[in-house]
C-alpha positions as a LaTeX table, in Angstrom:
\begin{tabular}{lrrr}
\hline
Residue & $x$ (\AA) & $y$ (\AA) & $z$ (\AA) \\
\hline
Met1 & $-57.88$ & 17.22 & 39.65 \\
Asp2 & $-54.69$ & 18.26 & 41.31 \\
Ser3 & $-53.36$ & 14.69 & 41.46 \\
Glu4 & $-54.40$ & 14.04 & 37.85 \\
Phe5 & $-52.38$ & 17.07 & 36.75 \\
Trp6 & $-49.28$ & 15.84 & 38.56 \\
Val7 & $-49.69$ & 12.37 & 37.13 \\
Ala8 & $-49.84$ & 13.89 & 33.64 \\
Val9 & $-46.76$ & 16.05 & 34.33 \\
Ile10 & $-44.81$ & 13.02 & 35.64 \\
Ala11 & $-45.92$ & 10.91 & 32.65 \\
Ala12 & $-44.93$ & 13.63 & 30.20 \\
Gly13 & $-41.62$ & 14.16 & 32.00 \\
Ser14 & $-40.94$ & 10.42 & 31.92 \\
Ala15 & $-41.72$ & 10.30 & 28.21 \\
Val16 & $-39.35$ & 13.19 & 27.48 \\
Ala17 & $-36.64$ & 11.72 & 29.67 \\
Gly18 & $-37.01$ & 8.33 & 28.01 \\
Ala19 & $-36.81$ & 9.90 & 24.54 \\
Ile20 & $-33.69$ & 11.84 & 25.53 \\
Ala21 & $-32.04$ & 8.74 & 27.00 \\
Gly22 & $-32.98$ & 6.62 & 24.00 \\
Gly23 & $-31.69$ & 9.25 & 21.63 \\
Trp24 & $-28.46$ & 9.56 & 23.55 \\
Phe25 & $-27.84$ & 5.81 & 23.42 \\
Ala26 & $-28.79$ & 5.62 & 19.72 \\
Arg27 & $-26.38$ & 8.47 & 18.98 \\
Ser28 & $-23.63$ & 6.74 & 20.92 \\
Ala29 & $-24.21$ & 3.45 & 19.12 \\
Gly30 & $-24.24$ & 5.30 & 15.77 \\
Leu31 & $-20.90$ & 6.93 & 16.52 \\
His32 & $-19.38$ & 3.55 & 17.50 \\
Gln33 & $-20.71$ & 1.97 & 14.31 \\
Ala34 & $-19.36$ & 4.84 & 12.19 \\
Ala35 & $-15.92$ & 4.50 & 13.82 \\
Ala36 & $-15.94$ & 0.73 & 13.21 \\
Thr37 & $-16.91$ & 1.25 & 9.56 \\
Arg38 & $-14.24$ & 3.87 & 9.12 \\
Asp39 & $-11.62$ & 1.52 & 10.60 \\
Thr40 & $-12.74$ & $-1.31$ & 8.31 \\
Val41 & $-12.57$ & 0.93 & 5.24 \\
Gln42 & $-9.15$ & 2.23 & 6.26 \\
Ala43 & $-7.83$ & $-1.31$ & 6.76 \\
Thr44 & $-9.14$ & $-2.29$ & 3.31 \\
Leu45 & $-7.50$ & 0.74 & 1.71 \\
Asp46 & $-4.22$ & 0.05 & 3.49 \\
Glu47 & $-4.24$ & $-3.54$ & 2.27 \\
Gln48 & $-4.96$ & $-2.44$ & $-1.28$ \\
Arg49 & $-2.14$ & 0.08 & $-1.06$ \\
Arg50 & 0.28 & $-2.59$ & 0.19 \\
Thr51 & $-0.77$ & $-4.92$ & $-2.64$ \\
Arg52 & $-0.18$ & $-2.24$ & $-5.26$ \\
Val53 & 3.27 & $-1.47$ & $-3.85$ \\
Glu54 & 4.20 & $-5.18$ & $-3.83$ \\
Glu55 & 2.97 & $-5.60$ & $-7.43$ \\
Arg56 & 4.88 & $-2.52$ & $-8.56$ \\
Arg57 & 8.06 & $-3.72$ & $-6.85$ \\
Arg58 & 7.68 & $-7.18$ & $-8.38$ \\
Ala59 & 7.41 & $-5.61$ & $-11.83$ \\
Val60 & 10.53 & $-3.49$ & $-11.22$ \\
Tyr61 & 12.49 & $-6.48$ & $-9.92$ \\
Leu62 & 11.49 & $-8.57$ & $-12.94$ \\
Ala63 & 12.44 & $-5.77$ & $-15.31$ \\
Tyr64 & 15.84 & $-5.49$ & $-13.67$ \\
Leu65 & 16.45 & $-9.22$ & $-13.81$ \\
Lys66 & 15.53 & $-9.23$ & $-17.49$ \\
Ala67 & 17.84 & $-6.28$ & $-18.17$ \\
Ala68 & 20.71 & $-7.92$ & $-16.28$ \\
Asp69 & 20.09 & $-11.15$ & $-18.21$ \\
Asp70 & 20.07 & $-9.21$ & $-21.52$ \\
Leu71 & 23.22 & $-7.35$ & $-20.50$ \\
Met72 & 25.03 & $-10.65$ & $-20.17$ \\
Gly73 & 23.37 & $-12.19$ & $-23.21$ \\
Asp74 & 23.72 & $-11.46$ & $-26.87$ \\
Thr75 & 20.15 & $-10.61$ & $-27.76$ \\
Gln76 & 20.74 & $-6.91$ & $-28.57$ \\
Asp77 & 23.62 & $-4.51$ & $-29.09$ \\
Ser78 & 25.62 & $-3.66$ & $-25.95$ \\
Ala79 & 24.76 & 0.06 & $-25.92$ \\
Phe80 & 21.06 & $-0.73$ & $-25.90$ \\
Arg81 & 21.53 & $-3.44$ & $-23.22$ \\
Gly82 & 23.53 & $-1.03$ & $-21.05$ \\
Ala83 & 20.89 & 1.68 & $-21.36$ \\
Ala84 & 18.08 & $-0.76$ & $-20.54$ \\
Ala85 & 20.00 & $-2.07$ & $-17.52$ \\
Ser86 & 20.68 & 1.49 & $-16.29$ \\
Glu87 & 17.01 & 2.39 & $-16.65$ \\
Ala88 & 15.97 & $-0.75$ & $-14.80$ \\
Leu89 & 18.53 & 0.03 & $-12.08$ \\
Thr90 & 17.12 & 3.55 & $-11.73$ \\
His91 & 13.61 & 2.16 & $-11.24$ \\
Leu92 & 15.03 & $-0.28$ & $-8.68$ \\
Ala93 & 16.59 & 2.69 & $-6.82$ \\
Ile94 & 13.20 & 4.36 & $-6.65$ \\
Glu95 & 11.30 & 1.29 & $-5.45$ \\
Gly96 & 13.98 & 0.09 & $-3.05$ \\
Pro97 & 14.89 & $-1.22$ & $-0.65$ \\
His98 & 18.27 & 0.41 & $-0.62$ \\
Glu99 & 20.24 & $-2.77$ & 0.14 \\
Leu100 & 18.75 & $-4.48$ & $-2.93$ \\
Phe101 & 19.61 & $-1.46$ & $-5.10$ \\
Met102 & 23.20 & $-1.50$ & $-3.83$ \\
Arg103 & 23.61 & $-5.23$ & $-4.61$ \\
Ala104 & 22.07 & $-4.83$ & $-8.07$ \\
Ser105 & 24.29 & $-1.86$ & $-8.75$ \\
Ala106 & 27.35 & $-3.82$ & $-7.71$ \\
Leu107 & 26.30 & $-6.69$ & $-9.98$ \\
Gln108 & 25.80 & $-4.37$ & $-12.94$ \\
Asn109 & 29.10 & $-2.61$ & $-12.35$ \\
Ser110 & 30.84 & $-5.99$ & $-12.06$ \\
Ile111 & 29.37 & $-7.15$ & $-15.36$ \\
Leu112 & 30.32 & $-3.95$ & $-17.14$ \\
Ala113 & 33.82 & $-3.75$ & $-15.61$ \\
Ser114 & 34.68 & $-7.33$ & $-16.40$ \\
Gly115 & 33.78 & $-6.94$ & $-20.04$ \\
Arg116 & 31.36 & $-9.86$ & $-19.78$ \\
Ala117 & 28.47 & $-7.79$ & $-21.12$ \\
Gly118 & 27.11 & $-9.87$ & $-23.94$ \\
His119 & 29.46 & $-12.80$ & $-23.33$ \\
Gly120 & 28.70 & $-14.22$ & $-19.89$ \\
Pro121 & 26.40 & $-16.96$ & $-18.68$ \\
Arg122 & 22.66 & $-16.18$ & $-18.55$ \\
Val123 & 21.39 & $-15.00$ & $-15.13$ \\
\hline
\end{tabular}
């Protein structure tokens, strides 16, 4: 009976050790899977954020181009055109980049300083 007892103890110990090892490996695999899922979700969110920024910038750029075109055209009175161009330029300053804002600002100042507002060629 003594040997049967030790066989039972060894078998029980092996079962417990196997359960602990299996649980440890399952936990480790679960943590790796959670990290991979988190990375995938973060990459998706980053891509969506970049897309929204690009779309917003495109809309601002188009609004500025339309305002600059209107500033040089004769579709509306010059005070309204100047205000619309200034508003579009302000949005362009917010969205950036800075170099683009500086060039657009120089273009607008040139149009206004030359007196071509409402009389120049269409942009």
